[in-house]
C-alpha positions in Angstrom: -28.0 8.3 -11.1 -27.0 5.7 -8.4 -24.3 6.9 -6.0 -22.0 4.1 -7.3 -22.1 5.8 -10.7 -21.1 9.1 -9.2 -18.2 7.4 -7.4 -17.0 5.7 -10.6 -17.0 9.1 -12.4 -15.1 10.7 -9.6 -12.4 8.0 -9.6 -12.1 8.2 -13.4 -11.6 12.0 -13.1 -8.8 11.5 -10.5 -7.1 8.7 -12.6 -7.2 10.7 -15.9 -5.9 13.9 -14.4 -3.2 12.1 -12.4 -2.0 10.3 -15.6 -2.5 13.3 -18.0 -1.8 16.6 -16.2 -3.4 19.7 -17.8 -6.0 17.6 -19.6 -8.6 19.9 -21.3 -12.3 19.9 -20.5 -13.2 18.4 -23.9 -10.6 15.6 -23.5 -11.7 14.9 -20.0 -15.4 14.7 -20.8 -14.7 12.5 -23.9 -12.6 10.2 -21.7 -15.3 10.0 -19.0 -18.1 9.2 -21.5 -16.0 6.5 -23.2 -14.9 4.9 -19.9 -18.4 5.0 -18.5 -19.8 3.5 -21.6 -17.4 0.5 -21.2 -19.0 0.1 -17.8 -22.5 0.2 -19.2 -23.2 3.8 -18.1 -24.2 6.2 -20.8 -23.5 9.6 -19.3 -23.3 11.8 -22.3 -23.3 15.5 -22.5 -21.4 16.2 -19.3 -21.4 19.9 -18.5 -18.7 22.0 -17.1 -20.9 22.6 -14.1 -21.2 18.8 -13.5 -17.4 18.4 -13.7 -16.9 21.3 -11.2 -19.4 19.6 -8.8 -17.5 16.3 -9.1 -14.2 18.1 -8.4 -15.7 19.6 -5.3 -16.9 16.1 -4.2 -13.4 14.8 -4.8 -11.9 17.5 -2.6 -14.4 16.7 0.1 -14.4 12.9 -0.1 -10.7 12.2 -1.1 -8.9 15.3 0.1 -7.5 15.7 -3.4 -7.4 19.3 -4.8 -8.0 19.5 -8.6 -7.4 22.9 -10.1 -7.7 24.5 -13.5 -4.6 26.1 -15.0 -5.5 28.9 -17.4 -1.9 29.0 -18.8 -1.9 25.3 -19.8 -5.7 25.3 -20.3 -6.3 22.1 -18.4 -6.9 20.4 -15.1 -4.2 19.2 -12.8 -3.8 17.8 -9.3 -2.4 20.5 -7.0 -0.5 18.0 -4.9 0.7 15.3 -7.3 1.8 13.0 -4.4 -1.5 11.1 -4.0 -1.6 9.1 -0.8 -0.8 5.4 -1.2 -4.1 4.4 0.3 -6.0 6.4 -2.4 -3.8 4.7 -5.0 -4.7 1.3 -3.7 -8.4 2.2 -3.6 -8.2 3.4 -7.2 -6.5 0.1 -8.2 -9.1 -2.0 -6.4 -12.0 -0.1 -7.8 -10.7 -0.3 -11.3 -10.5 -4.1 -10.9 -14.0 -4.4 -9.5 -15.6 -2.0 -12.0 -13.9 -3.6 -15.0 -15.3 -7.0 -14.1 -18.8 -5.4 -14.0 -20.6 -8.6 -13.4 -23.4 -9.8 -11.1 -22.8 -13.5 -11.6 -19.3 -13.7 -10.2 -15.8 -13.5 -11.8 -15.9 -14.7 -15.4 -13.8 -17.7 -16.5 -11.4 -15.5 -18.5 -10.4 -13.6 -15.4 -7.7 -15.6 -13.7 -7.5 -14.2 -10.2 -5.2 -15.4 -7.4 -6.8 -17.3 -4.6 -6.1 -15.6 -1.2 -6.9 -16.6 2.3 -9.0 -14.2 4.4 -7.1 -11.1 5.4 -9.3 -9.8 8.2 -10.4 -6.8 6.2 -13.9 -7.1 7.8 -12.3 -5.5 10.9 -11.1 -2.4 9.0 -14.2 -0.3 9.5 -14.6 -0.9 13.2 -10.8 -0.4 13.8 -10.8 2.9 11.9 -13.8 3.9 14.0 -11.9 3.0 17.2 -8.8 4.9 16.1 -10.7 8.0 15.2 -12.5 8.1 18.5 -9.6 6.8 20.7 -11.6 3.8 21.8 -9.8 0.9 23.5 -10.2 -2.5 21.8 -10.0 -6.1 22.9 -9.5 -9.3 20.9 -8.2 -12.8 20.9 -4.9 -13.3 19.0 -3.2 -16.4 17.7 0.4 -16.1 16.6 1.8 -18.1 13.7 3.1 -21.4 15.1 0.9 -21.3 18.2 -2.1 -23.4 18.9 -3.4 -21.2 21.6 -5.0 -17.8 21.5 -4.2 -15.0 23.9 -6.3 -12.1 25.1 -5.1 -8.6 24.1 -6.3 -5.1 25.2 -5.0 -2.5 22.9 -5.0 1.3 22.4 -5.1 1.5 18.6 -3.2 4.2 16.7 -3.2 3.1 13.1 -3.8 0.3 10.5 -1.2 -0.7 8.0 -1.1 -2.8 4.9 1.9 -4.9 3.9 2.1 -7.5 1.2 -1.7 -8.0 0.9 -2.1 -8.3 4.7 -3.6 -5.7 7.1 -2.3 -5.0 10.6 -3.4 -2.9 13.5 -0.8 -0.9 15.4 -1.2 0.2 19.0 0.0 0.2 22.6 -0.9 -2.4 25.2 -2.9 -0.8 28.0 -0.7 0.5 30.7 2.5 0.0 28.7 4.6 2.4 26.7 5.0 0.0 23.7 3.9 -0.1 20.1 3.0 -3.5 18.7 1.6 -4.8 15.4 -1.1 -7.5 15.1 -2.2 -9.2 11.8 -6.0 -8.8 11.3 -6.1 -12.3 9.8 -5.2 -13.7 13.2 -7.6 -11.6 15.2 -10.9 -13.1 16.6 -13.7 -11.7 18.8 -12.8 -8.1 18.2 -14.7 -5.8 20.6 -14.7 -2.0 20.3 -15.3 -0.6 23.8 -16.7 2.8 24.6 -13.8 3.5 26.9 -11.7 6.4 25.7 -7.9 6.3 26.2 -5.6 9.4 26.3 -3.6 9.4 23.1 0.1 9.8 23.6 1.2 12.8 21.4 4.7 11.5 21.4 3.7 8.4 19.4 4.1 9.2 15.7 3.3 6.0 13.8 4.3 7.4 10.4 7.7 8.4 11.7 8.0 5.0 13.5 7.7 3.2 10.2 9.6 5.7 8.1 12.7 3.6 7.8 10.9 0.2 8.2 10.4 -2.4 5.6 7.2 -4.4 6.1 5.8 -4.4 9.7 9.0 -4.5 11.8 9.7 -1.2 13.4 11.8 -2.2 16.4 14.6 0.1 17.5 16.9 -2.9 17.8 17.5 -2.5 14.0 19.6 0.5 13.2 18.9 2.7 10.2 21.5 2.0 7.5 22.4 3.1 4.0 22.0 0.1 1.6 23.4 0.0 -2.0 22.3 -2.8 -4.2 23.0 -3.7 -7.8 20.8 -5.6 -10.2 20.8 -6.4 -13.9 19.0 -4.1 -16.3 15.9 -6.5 -16.5 15.4 -6.4 -12.8 15.9 -2.7 -12.9 12.9 -2.2 -15.1 10.7 -3.9 -12.4 12.3 -2.0 -9.5 11.7 1.3 -11.3 8.0 0.6 -11.7 7.7 -0.9 -8.2 10.4 0.5 -5.9 11.7 -1.6 -3.0 11.2 1.3 -0.5 10.1 4.9 -0.6 13.7 6.0 0.1 14.9 4.3 -3.1 17.3 6.5 -5.1 18.6 5.4 -8.5 22.4 5.7 -8.8 22.9 3.9 -12.1 20.4 2.9 -14.8 21.8 1.7 -18.1 22.1 -1.5 -20.2 25.0 -2.7 -18.0 23.1 -2.6 -14.7 20.8 -0.9 -12.2 22.1 0.4 -8.9 20.0 1.8 -6.1 20.5 3.3 -2.7 18.1 2.8 0.2 18.0 4.1 3.7 16.1 1.7 6.1 16.3 -0.9 8.8 17.7 -4.3 7.5 15.0 -6.6 8.8 14.2 -10.2 8.0 11.3 -9.0 5.7 13.8 -6.8 3.7 16.3 -9.7 3.3 13.5 -12.0 2.1 12.4 -9.4 -0.4 15.8 -8.8 -2.0 16.5 -12.5 -2.0 13.5 -12.9 -4.4 15.8 -11.3 -7.0 18.9 -13.1 -6.0 19.7 -14.2 -9.6 20.9 -10.7 -10.3 21.3 -9.2 -6.8 24.7 -7.9 -5.7 25.1 -6.2 -2.3 27.5 -3.3 -2.5 26.9 -1.9 1.0 26.9 -2.6 3.9 29.3 -5.5 4.3 27.1 -7.1 7.1 24.2 -7.5 4.6 26.5 -8.9 2.0 27.8 -11.5 4.5 24.2 -12.3 5.5 23.1 -12.9 1.9 26.3 -15.0 1.3 25.5 -17.2 4.3 21.9 -17.7 3.2 23.0 -18.6 -0.4 25.7 -20.9 0.9 23.3 -22.8 3.1 20.8 -23.1 0.3 23.5 -24.4 -2.1 24.4 -27.1 0.5 20.8 -28.1 1.0 20.2 -28.4 -2.8 23.6 -30.0 -3.7 22.7 -32.2 -6.7 25.7 -34.5 -6.1 23.9 -35.9 -3.1 20.5 -36.0 -4.8 
């Protein structure tokens, strides 16, 4: 069987066990056979040995531990908090495998058109990060007509709103900057190894950030927001931030608490639900939203149209 078929089966196993904890062997194999058949793969008669081999591959390739619970007589994921990158990979693979076509996207699949995101740089950047190799590239900021030369010591790559970024320190400086991959050109991975600064913890740096802004000029604050019940349904399925805590959830409204840095990215995000948004805390954010809405109202005054 081609390796892509093995990968599809492994991803189907992860997805099924994640969504149905303690699924039995019979139910799991029936699900796999049915889903693979939808994809044109007729893999019938899956043995317990085959499933155990797949589970071992999943542990090695994805760092996901799948165990069998004798008490509940089913399989479960030992650590239910699957990394977001694995989740995104599962989503992307589901989309690609569901299309299952060699002639392009069919007419009945209405996909959004996106500009290039620089994802061709992901593999070389990850290679550089793993091996502590310095990188150089040309970078063109938004609003600038000129490119500038950058030499970076890369520490991580980050995805935000469909765009990818590389995070690293400028050579010789104790800084941490973010660069959009879609604005990078002429990327070169050198064979020059840089000494990693153990004091740099990228995950912690972005713990209270929204989007790509992590500057210490923004304080970490508690934010309490109120929305109507309809918006609440969306915000439960797709939280604004990992710190989101639901305070109220009923037919009269939806109130959440967040702990983060109030950056321009965050303000833009909550403004996208301004029709039901009410800022409860802090007052400074409420004043900022009021000022934005007041200016928008003045610009769009229909009496002067």
